[in-house]
C-alpha positions as CSV (number, residue, x, y, z in Angstrom):
1,X,219.6,161.1,13.6
2,X,221.5,164.2,13.8
3,X,221.9,165.5,17.3
4,X,223.5,168.7,16.4
5,X,226.5,168.0,18.7
6,X,230.1,168.7,18.4
7,X,232.6,166.6,20.2
8,X,233.8,168.3,23.3
9,X,236.0,165.7,24.9
10,X,238.7,167.2,27.1
11,X,238.1,170.7,25.8
12,X,235.3,171.1,28.4
13,X,237.9,171.7,31.1
14,X,240.3,173.7,28.9
15,X,238.6,177.1,28.9
16,X,239.9,180.6,29.0
17,X,240.0,182.2,32.5
18,X,237.3,184.7,31.4
19,X,234.9,181.8,30.8
20,X,235.6,180.3,34.2
21,X,235.1,183.7,35.8
22,X,231.7,184.1,34.1
23,X,230.8,180.5,34.9
24,X,231.6,181.0,38.6
25,X,229.3,184.1,38.8
26,X,226.7,182.1,36.9
27,X,226.9,179.4,39.6
28,X,226.1,182.0,42.3
29,X,223.4,183.6,40.2
30,X,221.6,180.3,39.8
31,X,221.9,179.7,43.5
32,X,219.2,182.3,43.8
33,X,216.7,179.9,42.3
34,X,216.9,177.3,45.1
35,X,218.4,179.4,47.8
36,X,215.1,180.5,49.4
37,X,213.5,177.0,49.2
38,X,214.6,175.8,52.6
39,X,213.7,179.1,54.3
40,X,210.2,179.6,52.8
41,X,208.4,178.1,55.8
42,X,210.6,180.0,58.2
43,X,209.9,183.3,56.4
44,X,206.2,182.5,56.5
45,X,206.3,181.8,60.2
46,X,208.5,184.6,61.3
47,X,206.8,187.3,59.2
48,X,203.3,185.9,59.7
49,X,202.6,185.3,56.0
50,X,200.6,182.6,54.2
51,X,202.2,180.2,51.8
52,X,200.8,182.0,48.8
53,X,202.2,185.3,50.1
54,X,205.7,183.8,50.5
55,X,205.4,182.2,47.0
56,X,205.4,185.8,45.7
57,X,209.1,185.9,46.3
58,X,209.4,183.5,43.3
59,X,206.7,185.3,41.3
60,X,208.2,188.7,41.5
61,X,211.7,187.4,40.9
62,X,210.8,185.3,37.8
63,X,208.3,187.8,36.4
64,X,210.8,190.7,36.6
65,X,213.6,188.5,35.3
66,X,211.4,187.6,32.3
67,X,210.3,191.1,31.5
68,X,213.9,192.5,31.9
69,X,215.2,189.9,29.5
70,X,213.7,192.2,26.7
71,X,216.2,194.8,27.8
72,X,219.3,192.6,28.3
73,X,220.4,192.5,24.7
74,X,219.5,196.1,24.3
75,X,221.8,197.1,27.2
76,X,224.6,194.8,26.1
77,X,224.5,196.2,22.5
78,X,225.0,199.7,23.9
79,X,227.5,199.3,26.7
80,X,229.2,196.0,25.9
81,X,228.9,192.5,27.4
82,X,231.4,193.0,30.3
83,X,229.7,196.2,31.6
84,X,226.3,194.5,31.3
85,X,227.5,191.6,33.4
86,X,229.0,193.9,36.0
87,X,225.8,196.0,36.2
88,X,223.7,192.9,36.6
89,X,226.0,191.7,39.4
90,X,225.9,195.0,41.2
91,X,222.1,195.0,41.2
92,X,222.0,191.4,42.6
93,X,224.4,192.3,45.3
94,X,222.5,195.4,46.4
95,X,219.0,193.9,46.3
96,X,219.9,190.6,47.9
97,X,221.6,192.5,50.8
98,X,218.6,194.7,51.2
99,X,216.2,191.7,51.1
100,X,218.2,190.2,54.0
101,X,217.8,193.4,56.0
102,X,214.0,193.7,55.3
103,X,211.3,193.2,57.9
104,X,208.2,192.3,55.8
105,X,207.3,189.9,53.1
106,X,206.1,192.8,50.9
107,X,209.5,194.4,51.1
108,X,211.3,191.2,50.2
109,X,208.9,190.6,47.3
110,X,209.7,194.1,45.9
111,X,213.4,193.7,46.4
112,X,213.3,190.3,44.7
113,X,212.0,192.1,41.6
114,X,215.1,194.3,41.6
115,X,217.2,191.2,42.1
116,X,215.4,189.7,39.0
117,X,216.4,192.8,36.9
118,X,220.1,192.1,37.8
119,X,219.6,188.4,37.1
120,X,218.2,189.1,33.7
121,X,221.1,191.4,32.7
122,X,223.5,188.8,33.9
123,X,222.0,185.5,32.7
124,X,221.2,186.3,29.1
125,X,224.6,188.0,28.6
126,X,226.5,185.3,30.4
127,X,225.0,182.6,28.1
128,X,226.0,184.6,25.0
129,X,229.5,185.3,26.4
130,X,230.1,181.6,27.2
131,X,228.8,180.4,23.9
132,X,231.0,183.0,22.1
133,X,234.2,182.3,24.2
134,X,234.1,178.7,25.3
135,X,236.1,175.8,23.7
136,X,234.1,172.9,22.2
137,X,231.6,174.8,20.1
138,X,228.0,175.5,21.0
139,X,227.5,172.0,22.5
140,X,230.5,172.4,24.8
141,X,229.5,175.9,25.8
142,X,225.9,174.9,26.6
143,X,227.3,171.9,28.6
144,X,229.5,174.3,30.6
145,X,226.6,176.7,31.1
146,X,224.3,173.9,32.3
147,X,227.0,172.6,34.6
148,X,227.1,176.1,36.2
149,X,223.3,176.1,36.4
150,X,223.2,172.6,38.0
151,X,226.0,173.4,40.4
152,X,224.3,176.6,41.4
153,X,220.9,175.0,41.8
154,X,222.4,172.2,43.9
155,X,224.4,174.5,46.1
156,X,221.6,177.0,46.6
157,X,219.4,174.8,48.9
158,X,222.5,173.6,50.8
159,X,223.7,177.1,51.4
160,X,220.1,178.3,52.1
161,X,219.6,175.4,54.6
162,X,222.8,175.9,56.5
163,X,222.7,179.7,56.7
164,X,218.9,179.6,57.1
165,X,219.5,177.4,60.2
166,X,221.1,180.5,61.8
167,X,218.5,183.0,60.4
168,X,216.4,183.2,57.3
169,X,218.3,186.4,56.5
170,X,221.6,184.6,56.2
171,X,221.1,183.2,52.6
172,X,220.3,186.7,51.3
173,X,223.5,188.1,52.8
174,X,225.4,185.0,51.6
175,X,224.4,185.7,48.0
176,X,225.6,189.3,48.3
177,X,229.0,188.2,49.5
178,X,229.5,185.5,46.8
179,X,228.3,187.8,44.0
180,X,230.8,190.3,45.1
181,X,233.5,187.7,44.6
182,X,232.0,187.0,41.1
183,X,232.1,190.7,40.4
184,X,235.8,190.9,41.2
185,X,236.6,187.8,39.1
186,X,234.8,189.1,36.0
187,X,236.3,192.6,36.5
188,X,239.8,191.1,36.5
189,X,239.6,188.2,34.0
190,X,237.1,189.1,31.4
191,X,238.6,191.4,28.7
192,X,237.0,194.7,28.0
193,X,234.3,194.5,25.4
194,X,233.4,197.5,23.4
195,X,229.7,197.9,22.3
196,X,229.0,197.2,18.7
197,X,228.7,200.0,16.2
198,X,225.5,202.1,16.4
199,X,224.0,200.4,13.3
200,X,224.3,197.0,15.0
201,X,222.6,198.0,18.2
202,X,219.6,195.9,19.2
203,X,216.1,197.5,19.7
204,X,213.9,196.7,22.7
205,X,211.4,195.1,20.4
206,X,213.8,192.7,18.7
207,X,213.4,189.8,21.2
208,X,209.6,190.1,20.7
209,X,209.8,190.2,16.9
210,X,212.1,187.2,17.0
211,X,209.0,185.2,18.2
212,X,207.6,185.4,14.6
213,X,210.1,182.7,13.7
214,X,208.7,179.2,14.3
215,X,211.9,177.9,15.9
216,X,212.0,180.7,18.6
217,X,208.3,180.7,19.1
218,X,208.1,176.9,19.4
219,X,210.9,176.6,21.9
220,X,209.5,179.5,23.9
221,X,206.0,178.1,24.1
222,X,207.3,174.7,25.1
223,X,209.4,176.4,27.8
224,X,206.4,178.4,29.2
225,X,204.4,175.2,30.1
226,X,207.5,173.2,31.1
227,X,208.6,176.0,33.5
228,X,205.1,176.0,35.0
229,X,205.7,172.4,36.1
230,X,209.3,173.1,37.1
231,X,208.5,176.1,39.3
232,X,205.5,174.4,40.8
233,X,207.8,171.6,42.0
234,X,210.6,174.0,43.1
235,X,208.5,176.6,44.9
236,X,205.5,174.7,46.3
237,X,206.9,171.4,47.4
238,X,208.7,172.7,50.6
239,X,205.2,173.2,52.2
240,X,203.7,169.7,51.8
241,X,207.1,168.2,52.7
242,X,206.9,169.7,56.2
243,X,210.6,169.4,56.9
244,X,213.0,171.5,58.9
245,X,215.3,174.1,57.3
246,X,218.3,171.7,57.2
247,X,216.3,168.8,56.0
248,X,214.8,170.8,53.2
249,X,218.3,172.0,52.2
250,X,219.6,168.4,52.0
251,X,216.5,167.2,50.0
252,X,216.8,169.9,47.4
253,X,220.6,169.6,47.3
254,X,220.1,166.0,46.3
255,X,217.7,167.2,43.7
256,X,220.2,169.8,42.4
257,X,223.0,167.2,42.3
258,X,220.9,164.9,40.1
259,X,220.1,167.9,37.9
260,X,223.8,168.8,37.5
261,X,224.9,165.2,36.8
262,X,222.3,164.5,34.2
263,X,222.7,168.0,32.6
264,X,226.4,167.5,32.1
265,X,226.8,163.7,31.6
266,X,223.5,162.2,30.4
267,X,221.8,164.9,28.3
268,X,224.6,165.1,25.7
269,X,224.6,161.3,25.3
270,X,220.8,161.2,25.1
271,X,220.8,163.9,22.5
272,X,223.4,162.1,20.3
273,X,221.6,158.8,20.5
274,X,218.0,159.8,20.1
275,X,218.2,163.4,18.7
276,X,217.8,166.5,20.9
277,X,214.1,166.9,20.3
278,X,213.1,163.3,20.9
279,X,215.2,163.1,24.1
280,X,213.8,166.4,25.3
281,X,210.3,165.1,24.7
282,X,211.0,162.0,26.8
283,X,212.5,164.0,29.6
284,X,209.5,166.3,29.7
285,X,207.2,163.3,29.7
286,X,209.1,161.9,32.7
287,X,208.7,165.2,34.6
288,X,205.0,165.2,34.0
289,X,204.8,161.6,35.3
290,X,206.8,162.5,38.4
291,X,204.4,165.5,39.2
292,X,201.4,163.2,38.7
293,X,202.9,160.7,41.2
294,X,203.6,163.5,43.7
295,X,199.9,164.4,43.5
296,X,198.8,160.8,44.1
297,X,201.3,160.2,46.9
298,X,201.3,163.7,48.5
299,X,200.5,162.3,51.9
300,X,203.7,160.3,52.1
301,X,206.7,162.5,53.1
302,X,209.2,159.7,52.0
303,X,207.5,159.5,48.5
304,X,207.7,163.2,48.0
305,X,211.4,163.3,49.0
306,X,212.2,160.5,46.5
307,X,210.2,162.1,43.8
308,X,211.9,165.5,44.3
309,X,215.3,163.9,44.0
310,X,214.3,161.8,40.9
311,X,212.8,164.9,39.2
312,X,216.3,166.4,39.1
313,X,217.3,163.7,36.6
314,X,214.6,164.8,34.1
315,X,215.1,168.5,34.8
316,X,218.8,168.1,34.1
317,X,218.3,166.5,30.7
318,X,215.5,169.0,29.9
319,X,217.5,172.1,30.8
320,X,220.5,171.2,28.7
321,X,218.6,170.0,25.6
322,X,216.2,172.9,25.8
323,X,219.0,175.5,25.9
324,X,220.9,173.7,23.2
325,X,217.8,173.4,20.9
326,X,217.1,177.2,21.4
327,X,220.7,178.3,20.6
328,X,221.2,175.9,17.7
329,X,217.9,176.3,16.0
330,X,217.7,180.1,16.3
331,X,217.2,182.0,13.0
332,X,218.1,185.2,14.7
333,X,221.4,186.3,16.3
334,X,222.0,184.2,19.4
335,X,221.9,187.1,22.0
336,X,218.4,188.0,20.7
337,X,217.3,184.4,20.7
338,X,218.5,184.1,24.3
339,X,216.6,187.2,25.4
340,X,213.5,186.2,23.6
341,X,213.5,182.6,24.9
342,X,214.3,183.7,28.5
343,X,211.6,186.3,28.4
344,X,208.8,183.9,27.6
345,X,210.1,181.1,29.8
346,X,210.4,183.2,33.0
347,X,207.2,185.1,32.4
348,X,205.3,181.9,31.8
349,X,206.7,180.2,34.9
350,X,206.3,183.3,37.2
351,X,202.6,182.6,37.9
352,X,203.2,179.0,38.8
353,X,204.4,179.5,42.4
354,X,201.5,181.9,43.3
355,X,198.9,179.7,41.7
356,X,200.3,176.6,43.4
357,X,200.1,178.4,46.7
358,X,196.5,179.4,46.3
359,X,195.5,175.9,45.1
360,X,197.2,174.4,48.0
361,X,195.4,176.7,50.4
362,X,191.9,176.7,48.9
363,X,191.6,173.4,46.9
364,X,193.8,170.6,48.1
365,X,197.4,169.7,48.8
366,X,197.7,167.7,45.7
367,X,196.0,170.1,43.3
368,X,199.2,172.1,42.4
369,X,201.0,168.8,41.5
370,X,198.1,167.8,39.1
371,X,198.1,171.2,37.5
372,X,201.9,171.1,37.1
373,X,201.7,167.7,35.5
374,X,199.0,168.9,33.0
375,X,201.0,171.9,32.1
376,X,204.2,169.9,31.5
377,X,202.2,167.4,29.4
378,X,201.1,170.4,27.2
379,X,204.8,171.3,26.7
380,X,205.3,167.8,25.3
381,X,202.5,168.3,22.8
382,X,203.9,171.7,21.8
383,X,207.3,170.3,21.3
384,X,205.9,167.6,19.0
385,X,203.9,170.3,17.1
386,X,207.0,172.5,16.4
387,X,209.6,169.6,16.1
388,X,210.3,170.2,12.4
389,X,211.3,173.8,13.1
390,X,213.8,173.0,15.9
391,X,216.6,171.4,13.8
392,X,220.0,173.0,14.2
393,X,221.0,175.8,11.9
394,X,224.2,175.1,10.0
395,X,227.4,177.1,10.6
396,X,227.0,178.8,7.2
397,X,223.4,179.7,7.9
398,X,224.3,181.1,11.3
399,X,227.1,183.1,9.8
400,X,224.7,184.5,7.2
401,X,222.2,185.4,10.0
402,X,224.8,187.3,11.9
403,X,226.0,188.9,8.7
404,X,222.5,190.1,7.8
405,X,222.0,191.3,11.4
406,X,225.2,193.4,11.2
407,X,224.1,194.9,7.9
408,X,220.4,195.4,8.7
409,X,220.8,198.6,10.7
410,X,217.9,199.0,13.0
411,X,216.3,195.7,12.1
412,X,218.7,192.9,13.0
413,X,216.0,190.3,12.7
414,X,215.1,191.2,9.2
415,X,215.6,188.0,7.2
416,X,214.1,186.1,4.4
417,X,210.9,184.2,5.2
418,X,211.2,181.5,7.9
419,X,212.1,178.3,6.0
420,X,210.0,176.4,8.5
421,X,207.0,178.6,8.1
422,X,203.6,177.5,6.8
423,X,203.9,175.7,3.5
424,X,207.6,175.3,3.7
425,X,209.0,171.9,2.9
426,X,210.7,170.1,5.8
427,X,214.4,169.5,5.4
428,X,215.6,165.9,5.7
429,X,217.3,166.9,9.0
430,X,214.1,168.3,10.4
431,X,212.2,165.1,9.6
432,X,214.7,163.0,11.6
433,X,214.1,165.1,14.6
């Protein structure tokens, strides 16, 4: 079974300084995912808000991140990757600092939307920069990117818990400071990147049009339902856990460490042994099972803590293999694939925190977990349905795609009919996956 991997070996740690600068900023950017977890109950208490009101901090952040992904490749194609990264960092710095100075949940929710815009500009561009610059091919670049994601997610709750123990405002100001360091590092170490010629610029509709390809559409739909379960676990669980700020921080730090370890060390091996798609399906099934168990054992604080930490193992494998499948199976230029995939995954997951909060308030404590399990199970079914379209594109095919994009003028996605479309014969590689 082809896993679509290249051997990375020692090249993982031998990266250009520019790659490490972007990776550091990515760590801080991903800290924003778990940073507010430990302080959600504190914000609700101090600002007299309900759990569902506080969950809107996630909803506005994820929704605006997803929508803004449509513009990320557009901006990068006009001002260059480096300027796009720096613009995204500036927005994160400004809006995270303003959120820390706010006095109402409504204001923080609105400012988190601005934070999401900066996050979108940074995340999609960072992935394409790392894939284009890192040693070890696509597999090595994705591993590095997922290592940054895992480290950021694991550090986010820890920093949030420690600074949140002083004040719930502390984590927001902490992100602003760390992102400023990332801004300086990228400004110094990443070489200037000129925007591509006018005929190669990306239109705002290109990420949407990329969804007509089965590979991009299949991975996107899988991610929508998977992220519903992911964000339910991330955003809702702090409330039934009923722990203090520091204890929540430690719990989700353990979760993040498992995510980072399995993303970097286990996911590549699982992909090589079983194939990326099969290993991804198994990890998604494991996450659905964990959410189901959390619903059944919701009254046990110890059981919830154990389930949260164990879920990091499945999420680490899923994140790495999902990103790798997207980038290797894309039949459009990778920056467009990244924007398209990120758009649908974040928009799909954005409603999960708010829905979970409402279910927890008006139905039962366990209802959000059951819904998250069902949504994740749907993602497994979608992955199976699209599996033949998710095999890796060969290097020659990718070069041809990029070449067509460069010569297509205003239509960089214009290509021959999708080889995996209706009526197409499955390739031998696709069958093994």
